[in-house]
KEKE-3310 file (N, C-alpha, C; in steps of 0.2 Angstrom, whole numbers, plus 5000, padded with zeros to 4 digits):
npx = (4974:4974:4981:4992:4987:4993:5011:5025:5042:5055:5055:5062:5067:5077:5081:5094:5099:5093:5090:5077:5071:5066:5071:5076:5088:5101:5100:5100:5112:5120:5117:5120:5134:5138:5135:5144:5155:5153:5146:5134:5128:5122:5111:5093:5080:5065:5056:5060:5065:5051:5037:5023:5007:4994:4977:4966:4951:4954:4953:4963:4971:4983:4992:5000:5012:5015:5026:5030:5032:5020:5012:5024:5024:5013:5016:5026:5019:5011:5021:5026:5037:5053:5059:5074:5078:5073:5058:5041:5026:5013:4996:4986:4978:4979:4969:4972:4969:4976:4984:4973:4971:4982:4989:4981:4978:4980:4975:4967:4950:4937:4931:4939:4949:4945:4944:4959:4965:4958:4962:4976:4976:4971:4959:4948:4942:4928:4924:4927:4916:4905:4905:4906:4895:4891:4903:4905:4892:4894:4905:4899:4900:4892:4891:4901:4910:4915:4925:4941:4953:4961:4954:4947:4942:4952:4944:4935:4943:4947:4936:4933:4944:4943:4931:4934:4944:4938:4929:4937:4940:4949:4957:4963:4963:4968:4971:4974:4972:4962:4949:4947:4945:4935:4917:4904:4894:4900:4909:4901:4896:4908:4911:4900:4903:4916:4911:4903:4912:4921:4911:4910:4920:4933:4949:4959:4970:4971:4976:4975:4973:4960:4953:4939:4936:4945:4941:4928:4930:4941:4946:4959:4974:4990:5001:5014:5030:5043:5047:5045:5034:5025:5016:5004:4989:4971:4961:4958:4967:4979:4977:4976:4990:4996:4991:4996:5009:5008:5004:5015:5025:5019:5018:5031:5037:5029:5035:5047:5046:5042:5052:5061:5053:5055:5068:5069:5064:5066:5071:5077:5087:5095:5099:5107:5117:5122:5128:5138:5147:5151:5157:5168)
npy = (4932:4945:4960:4970:4989:4997:4995:4991:4989:4986:4998:5014:5030:5045:5057:5071:5076:5089:5096:5105:5105:5094:5086:5097:5101:5104:5097:5084:5081:5085:5075:5063:5064:5066:5053:5045:5048:5042:5047:5042:5042:5054:5054:5052:5041:5040:5030:5013:4998:4995:4985:4981:4975:4984:4981:4983:4992:4990:4995:5004:5006:5018:5016:5022:5032:5049:5054:5043:5040:5040:5050:5052:5042:5043:5054:5048:5039:5046:5052:5063:5064:5056:5040:5034:5021:5004:5004:5011:5007:5012:5009:5020:5035:5047:5053:5065:5068:5078:5091:5101:5115:5117:5122:5131:5148:5163:5175:5172:5169:5160:5152:5152:5146:5133:5128:5129:5120:5108:5107:5105:5093:5084:5085:5089:5103:5103:5092:5099:5108:5102:5096:5107:5115:5106:5105:5118:5119:5108:5112:5124:5137:5146:5159:5165:5162:5171:5178:5183:5170:5173:5179:5170:5160:5149:5137:5138:5136:5124:5116:5119:5114:5101:5097:5099:5089:5077:5076:5072:5060:5049:5032:5029:5035:5046:5049:5060:5063:5072:5072:5076:5090:5105:5108:5098:5096:5097:5087:5076:5076:5074:5062:5055:5056:5050:5037:5034:5035:5024:5014:5015:5007:5013:5013:5015:5024:5028:5038:5041:5045:5043:5029:5025:5031:5023:5009:5012:5013:5006:4989:4983:4985:4994:4995:5007:5008:5016:5018:5007:4993:4986:4977:4971:4968:4963:4979:4978:4970:4977:4990:4985:4980:4993:5000:4992:4995:5009:5008:5003:5012:5023:5018:5016:5030:5035:5027:5033:5045:5044:5040:5051:5060:5054:5056:5069:5071:5078:5067:5057:5066:5069:5056:5053:5062:5057:5046:5050:5055:5045:5038:5045)
npz = (4935:4947:4945:4956:4959:4965:4971:4981:4984:4993:4998:5000:5008:5010:5021:5024:5039:5047:5036:5028:5016:5003:4987:4979:4967:4973:4986:4981:4975:4986:4995:4989:4989:5002:5005:4999:5006:5017:5029:5034:5046:5047:5041:5039:5039:5035:5030:5026:5017:5014:5010:5000:4992:4984:4980:4966:4972:4985:5003:5011:5027:5034:5047:5062:5074:5075:5064:5059:5045:5038:5030:5022:5015:5006:4999:4991:4983:4976:4968:4971:4979:4978:4978:4988:4988:4982:4976:4971:4962:4953:4946:4936:4939:4952:4965:4976:4993:5000:5010:5006:5002:4994:4980:4976:4969:4977:4972:4962:4958:4967:4957:4946:4952:4954:4939:4937:4946:4943:4930:4931:4937:4928:4922:4909:4901:4897:4906:4919:4918:4918:4930:4938:4944:4955:4962:4969:4975:4984:4992:4997:4993:4985:4985:4985:4975:4964:4971:4975:4982:4991:5000:5006:5020:5030:5032:5021:5010:5013:5011:4997:4991:4994:4988:4974:4972:4975:4964:4955:4941:4945:4948:4960:4977:4988:5005:5017:5033:5029:5034:5046:5047:5047:5051:5059:5051:5038:5040:5040:5027:5020:5024:5019:5005:5003:5005:4995:4984:4987:4986:4971:4967:4969:4973:4989:5000:5016:5028:5045:5062:5067:5075:5074:5061:5053:5054:5049:5035:5030:5024:5028:5036:5037:5048:5054:5061:5065:5052:5046:5039:5052:5054:5042:5038:5044:5048:5061:5067:5064:5071:5084:5085:5085:5096:5107:5105:5108:5121:5128:5126:5132:5145:5148:5148:5159:5169:5168:5172:5184:5191:5190:5197:5210:5212:5214:5226:5243:5253:5242:5239:5250:5253:5242:5245:5256:5251:5244:5253:5260:5251:5249)
capx = (4977:4973:4988:4992:4986:4999:5015:5031:5046:5061:5055:5066:5069:5083:5083:5099:5098:5094:5088:5069:5067:5069:5067:5080:5094:5106:5100:5101:5121:5125:5116:5125:5141:5138:5135:5150:5161:5153:5141:5127:5126:5119:5105:5086:5075:5058:5054:5065:5063:5044:5035:5016:5004:4987:4975:4959:4946:4956:4952:4969:4972:4990:4992:5005:5012:5018:5035:5032:5033:5013:5012:5028:5021:5009:5018:5030:5014:5008:5026:5030:5044:5057:5063:5082:5080:5068:5053:5033:5023:5005:4993:4982:4981:4978:4965:4975:4965:4982:4985:4968:4971:4988:4988:4976:4981:4976:4974:4962:4943:4935:4928:4947:4955:4942:4947:4966:4966:4955:4966:4982:4974:4971:4951:4946:4937:4921:4923:4926:4911:4901:4906:4906:4890:4891:4909:4903:4886:4897:4908:4894:4901:4889:4889:4910:4913:4919:4929:4948:4952:4964:4950:4942:4944:4956:4939:4932:4947:4948:4930:4934:4949:4940:4926:4937:4947:4933:4926:4942:4937:4954:4954:4966:4961:4974:4967:4978:4969:4957:4942:4948:4943:4928:4912:4902:4890:4903:4913:4896:4895:4914:4911:4896:4907:4920:4908:4900:4918:4921:4905:4910:4925:4940:4955:4957:4974:4968:4981:4972:4972:4954:4951:4932:4936:4949:4936:4922:4931:4946:4946:4965:4978:4997:5005:5021:5032:5051:5049:5044:5027:5025:5008:5000:4983:4965:4962:4957:4974:4983:4974:4978:4997:4997:4989:5001:5015:5008:5004:5022:5029:5015:5021:5039:5037:5027:5041:5053:5044:5041:5060:5064:5050:5058:5076:5069:5062:5071:5075:5082:5094:5098:5101:5113:5123:5125:5132:5144:5151:5153:5163:5174)
capy = (4935:4952:4964:4976:4995:5000:4990:4994:4984:4987:5006:5018:5037:5047:5065:5073:5078:5097:5099:5106:5103:5088:5088:5102:5098:5104:5093:5078:5080:5085:5069:5058:5065:5064:5046:5041:5050:5037:5050:5039:5044:5061:5053:5050:5037:5041:5024:5009:4992:4994:4980:4979:4977:4985:4978:4988:4991:4989:5000:5002:5011:5018:5018:5024:5038:5054:5054:5035:5040:5039:5054:5052:5036:5044:5057:5043:5036:5051:5054:5070:5063:5051:5036:5032:5014:5003:5007:5011:5008:5013:5010:5024:5042:5048:5059:5067:5073:5079:5097:5102:5121:5117:5123:5138:5155:5168:5180:5169:5169:5152:5149:5152:5141:5126:5128:5128:5114:5103:5107:5102:5086:5080:5086:5093:5109:5099:5089:5105:5112:5098:5095:5114:5117:5101:5106:5124:5117:5105:5116:5129:5144:5149:5166:5168:5160:5174:5181:5180:5165:5176:5182:5165:5157:5142:5132:5138:5134:5117:5114:5120:5108:5093:5096:5098:5083:5071:5075:5068:5052:5043:5026:5029:5040:5046:5053:5061:5067:5076:5071:5080:5097:5107:5107:5092:5095:5096:5082:5070:5077:5071:5054:5052:5056:5043:5029:5034:5033:5016:5009:5014:5003:5016:5011:5020:5024:5032:5040:5044:5044:5040:5021:5025:5031:5019:5005:5014:5013:5001:4983:4981:4991:4995:4998:5008:5009:5017:5018:4999:4989:4980:4973:4970:4962:4967:4983:4978:4967:4982:4994:4981:4980:5000:5001:4989:4999:5014:5007:5001:5020:5026:5015:5018:5036:5036:5025:5037:5052:5043:5040:5059:5064:5051:5058:5076:5072:5079:5061:5056:5071:5068:5049:5054:5066:5053:5040:5054:5057:5039:5036:5050)
capz = (4941:4947:4946:4960:4958:4970:4973:4983:4985:4997:4997:5006:5007:5016:5022:5027:5046:5047:5029:5028:5010:4999:4981:4977:4964:4977:4990:4978:4973:4992:4998:4986:4989:5009:5007:4997:5010:5023:5034:5034:5053:5046:5037:5042:5034:5037:5026:5023:5017:5016:5004:5001:4987:4985:4974:4965:4977:4992:5006:5016:5032:5035:5055:5066:5077:5071:5063:5056:5038:5034:5025:5017:5010:5002:4994:4987:4980:4971:4963:4974:4982:4973:4983:4987:4989:4980:4970:4972:4956:4952:4939:4935:4942:4959:4968:4983:4997:5004:5010:5002:4999:4990:4973:4974:4969:4982:4968:4957:4961:4967:4949:4942:4955:4951:4933:4937:4949:4940:4925:4934:4939:4921:4920:4903:4902:4898:4913:4924:4918:4920:4938:4941:4950:4961:4966:4972:4979:4990:4996:5001:4991:4980:4986:4985:4968:4961:4976:4976:4986:4997:5005:5010:5028:5029:5030:5015:5005:5013:5007:4989:4989:4994:4983:4967:4971:4975:4959:4950:4939:4945:4951:4967:4982:4994:5010:5022:5038:5026:5037:5052:5046:5045:5056:5060:5046:5032:5040:5037:5020:5017:5024:5013:4998:5002:5005:4989:4979:4988:4983:4965:4967:4970:4978:4995:5005:5020:5033:5050:5069:5069:5075:5070:5053:5050:5054:5045:5029:5027:5026:5028:5039:5036:5053:5052:5066:5064:5045:5042:5040:5056:5052:5035:5040:5043:5051:5067:5070:5064:5076:5090:5086:5086:5103:5111:5105:5111:5128:5130:5126:5138:5153:5148:5149:5166:5174:5169:5174:5192:5194:5190:5204:5216:5213:5216:5233:5249:5254:5237:5238:5257:5252:5237:5248:5260:5248:5240:5257:5261:5245:5251)
cpx = (4975:4979:4987:4990:4991:5004:5023:5036:5053:5061:5059:5067:5072:5081:5088:5096:5098:5091:5080:5067:5071:5067:5072:5087:5101:5105:5102:5109:5123:5123:5119:5132:5143:5139:5141:5155:5159:5150:5135:5123:5120:5112:5100:5082:5069:5054:5060:5063:5055:5042:5027:5013:4997:4983:4968:4954:4948:4955:4958:4971:4980:4989:4998:5007:5013:5025:5037:5032:5025:5012:5017:5027:5017:5011:5023:5025:5012:5013:5029:5036:5046:5060:5070:5084:5073:5063:5045:5031:5015:5002:4987:4983:4978:4976:4968:4972:4973:4984:4980:4969:4978:4987:4984:4980:4977:4973:4968:4956:4942:4933:4935:4950:4952:4945:4955:4967:4964:4959:4973:4981:4971:4963:4952:4942:4930:4920:4922:4920:4904:4899:4906:4901:4890:4897:4907:4897:4889:4901:4905:4897:4899:4890:4897:4912:4917:4923:4936:4948:4958:4961:4945:4947:4948:4950:4937:4937:4948:4941:4930:4939:4947:4934:4928:4940:4944:4929:4931:4939:4943:4953:4957:4966:4965:4971:4972:4976:4964:4950:4942:4946:4937:4923:4909:4898:4895:4907:4908:4896:4902:4914:4906:4900:4913:4917:4905:4907:4920:4917:4905:4916:4933:4943:4957:4964:4973:4974:4976:4973:4965:4953:4943:4932:4940:4945:4930:4924:4935:4945:4953:4970:4986:4999:5011:5023:5042:5052:5048:5037:5029:5019:5005:4994:4976:4966:4962:4964:4980:4982:4977:4986:5000:4996:4993:5007:5015:5007:5010:5025:5026:5019:5028:5041:5034:5032:5047:5052:5044:5047:5062:5061:5053:5065:5075:5067:5067:5075:5079:5090:5098:5102:5107:5119:5127:5130:5138:5148:5154:5158:5168:5179)
cpy = (4943:4955:4969:4984:4998:4995:4993:4989:4987:4995:5009:5026:5040:5055:5066:5076:5084:5100:5099:5106:5097:5089:5093:5098:5098:5099:5085:5075:5080:5079:5063:5059:5064:5055:5041:5042:5046:5041:5049:5041:5049:5060:5050:5046:5036:5033:5021:5002:4990:4990:4980:4980:4978:4984:4983:4985:4990:4996:5000:5008:5011:5021:5017:5030:5043:5054:5046:5034:5039:5044:5056:5046:5038:5049:5053:5041:5040:5053:5061:5070:5056:5046:5036:5025:5010:5005:5007:5014:5009:5012:5014:5030:5041:5054:5060:5072:5074:5087:5102:5109:5122:5118:5129:5143:5159:5173:5179:5169:5161:5150:5148:5146:5134:5124:5126:5122:5108:5101:5102:5095:5081:5081:5091:5099:5107:5097:5093:5107:5109:5097:5102:5116:5112:5103:5113:5123:5113:5108:5123:5136:5148:5157:5169:5165:5165:5180:5178:5174:5167:5178:5177:5163:5151:5136:5132:5135:5126:5112:5114:5114:5101:5093:5096:5091:5077:5071:5072:5061:5047:5038:5027:5035:5040:5050:5055:5066:5073:5076:5074:5087:5099:5106:5101:5091:5094:5089:5075:5070:5073:5063:5051:5051:5051:5037:5029:5031:5026:5011:5007:5009:5006:5012:5017:5019:5028:5034:5042:5041:5043:5032:5022:5026:5026:5012:5005:5012:5008:4993:4980:4987:4989:4998:4999:5011:5011:5016:5011:4998:4984:4975:4975:4966:4966:4973:4984:4974:4973:4987:4991:4981:4988:5001:4998:4992:5006:5013:5007:5008:5023:5024:5016:5025:5037:5033:5030:5043:5051:5042:5047:5061:5061:5055:5066:5078:5073:5072:5058:5059:5070:5060:5049:5058:5061:5048:5044:5055:5051:5038:5040:5048)
cpz = (4942:4949:4952:4957:4961:4972:4976:4986:4987:4997:5002:5004:5012:5015:5026:5033:5045:5041:5030:5022:5007:4992:4977:4973:4970:4982:4988:4978:4981:4996:4996:4989:4997:5009:5005:5002:5018:5029:5034:5040:5051:5043:5041:5038:5037:5035:5025:5023:5017:5009:5006:4994:4988:4979:4972:4970:4985:4995:5012:5020:5034:5043:5058:5069:5073:5070:5060:5049:5035:5029:5020:5012:5005:4996:4990:4983:4975:4966:4966:4976:4978:4979:4982:4987:4985:4976:4973:4965:4957:4945:4940:4939:4949:4962:4975:4988:5003:5004:5004:4999:4995:4983:4970:4974:4972:4977:4963:4963:4963:4961:4945:4944:4954:4944:4933:4941:4946:4934:4926:4935:4933:4919:4913:4904:4902:4903:4918:4924:4918:4927:4941:4947:4956:4965:4971:4977:4986:4994:4998:4999:4985:4980:4986:4979:4966:4966:4975:4982:4992:5002:5009:5018:5025:5029:5024:5008:5006:5009:5000:4988:4991:4989:4976:4967:4971:4969:4953:4949:4941:4950:4959:4971:4987:4999:5016:5028:5036:5030:5044:5053:5046:5051:5055:5053:5039:5033:5038:5030:5016:5017:5020:5007:4997:5001:4998:4984:4980:4985:4975:4963:4966:4975:4984:4998:5010:5026:5039:5056:5072:5070:5072:5063:5049:5049:5049:5037:5026:5029:5027:5032:5039:5044:5053:5058:5065:5058:5042:5044:5045:5055:5046:5037:5040:5047:5058:5070:5070:5069:5084:5092:5089:5093:5107:5111:5109:5119:5132:5131:5132:5146:5154:5151:5157:5170:5175:5172:5182:5195:5194:5195:5209:5217:5215:5221:5238:5251:5250:5238:5245:5256:5247:5241:5253:5256:5244:5247:5259:5257:5247:5257)
residu = (MET:ILE:GLU:PRO:ILE:ILE:GLN:ALA:ARG:ASP:LEU:GLY:ILE:CYS:PHE:PRO:LYS:GLY:SER:LYS:LYS:LYS:GLY:ARG:LEU:LYS:ASP:LEU:PHE:VAL:ARG:ARG:SER:LYS:ASN:LYS:GLU:GLY:SER:ALA:SER:GLN:ASP:PHE:TRP:PRO:LEU:ARG:HIS:VAL:ASN:PHE:ASP:ILE:PHE:PRO:GLY:ASP:ALA:VAL:GLY:VAL:ILE:GLY:SER:ASN:GLY:THR:GLY:LYS:SER:THR:LEU:LEU:ARG:LEU:ILE:THR:GLY:VAL:LEU:ILE:PRO:ASP:GLU:GLY:TYR:VAL:ARG:ARG:GLU:GLY:ARG:VAL:ALA:PRO:LEU:ILE:ALA:LEU:SER:ALA:GLY:PHE:SER:GLY:ASP:LEU:THR:GLY:ARG:GLU:ASN:VAL:ASN:LEU:VAL:GLY:SER:LEU:HIS:GLY:MET:SER:ARG:LYS:GLU:ILE:ASN:ALA:ARG:PHE:ASP:ASP:ILE:ILE:GLU:PHE:ALA:GLU:LEU:GLU:ASP:PHE:VAL:ASP:THR:PRO:VAL:LYS:HIS:TYR:SER:SER:GLY:MET:LYS:VAL:ARG:LEU:GLY:PHE:ALA:VAL:ILE:THR:GLN:LEU:PRO:HIS:PRO:ILE:LEU:LEU:VAL:ASP:GLU:ALA:LEU:ALA:VAL:GLY:ASP:ARG:ALA:PHE:LYS:GLU:LYS:CYS:HIS:GLY:VAL:ILE:GLN:ASP:LEU:LEU:ALA:GLU:GLY:ARG:THR:LEU:VAL:PHE:VAL:SER:HIS:SER:ALA:GLY:ASP:LEU:LYS:ARG:TYR:CYS:ASN:ARG:GLY:LEU:PHE:LEU:ASP:LYS:GLY:GLU:VAL:ILE:VAL:ASP:SER:ASP:VAL:GLU:GLU:ALA:LEU:THR:ALA:TYR:ASN:LYS:VAL:ILE:ASP:LYS:LYS:THR:ALA:ALA:ARG:LYS:LYS:LYS:LYS:LYS:LYS:GLN:GLN:GLN:ALA:ALA:THR:PRO:GLU:ALA:ALA:THR:ALA:GLU:ALA:SER:SER:VAL:LYS:ALA:ALA:GLN)
# end
């Protein structure tokens, strides 16, 4: 029987309302003490009661509106965030295409940052040296490899980050909108790399608002809404459910706006004044 490479059971994470950061020791004790005092109404749960299994070789698209916990889920899988309820377990290391320029030191050169980030993600010096030329060539930074990264444009940093992370030999690939950056030529290169990694049997968890990219890579979709998994099925079914929710929300907004516009017309104001006068 094949065991899951990623497993979540009753997974939940809580942020105190108004807190900009999570993970600080102070936040941990403040959050626990507040909960004991019964002020749970001040807590925000971006994810709660989340359950799923992801198996080796799966390509899973995480679908949902902004604020539904998609990126938070990826950070829980990496271990950057710690759940308040339940658990998420994984077998094997993660190659995170999340905040691609994070971890770079501006005062170090591109060459030095490749060594630094590669080492932080568990690559040996031998592995880094063997892949170094491919990393720099893919990032198109041959002329800037010995320039401090603080002089790079944001696009150059993203290209370098993508090039380093996709060279990691780790079995799990987490992608958070990373393919939405860069020019058209670079995007096509990125698409090619992702497809090659999937062909190798890597496991993909992919957050994107692009239905085309989700269909291109994913054989399965997790549709999140209000912090819970609404649909866990093939990617087409998950996208259909997501679009229905979006259409319903759009219709509700249009209806509300129409009522507000009607209430603002002179006729509506006269009618309201007449009703007030009659009541008096």
